Phi, psi and omega in degrees: 000130179276135175242140179239148178292150178304328180294317179292318178301313179299316179299313181297318179295317179291317182295321182273348183055049180236158186282340180216168187293321181296315178294321180296313179296318178301313180297314181297318179294318177298316180295322177298313179298319178298317179296317179298315180296321178294317178297315180294324177299318178296319178294319179296321181298323178299317178292319179300320179289319181298316185259356179055043178192168176281169178296321180300316178295316180300314180299314180297317181292326175294317181299321180271000181058043180243028185279344182092357177221169177294114183293345179262005178290157181303313183299313182293314180296318179297315178298319179300309183294319179295317181292320178298321177299316179300313182294322177296316179293322177300316179296314181300307181296324177297318178294317178299314181296318181292332178289336182269347184283000000 
């Protein structure tokens, strides 16, 4: 069982504007997940605009070496790994959020 100091409980209830700690934590966690998903969506959109395609298309074209650039160049590899991280985190946060609904 997790115990929180009365000061933290009071802060969470006031910050979330909820009547009890469980509702406050639920609200704060949902809002956190929403913010993370929104931030990741914005980052993904930047890559989609840069490469004019979705991550799935980008990944497939890299695999087939049809990206129009050297797939082993620093820029392409860095974008691939950064974009893959974004997509992995989007999936993770989405799954976590759906389990709590």
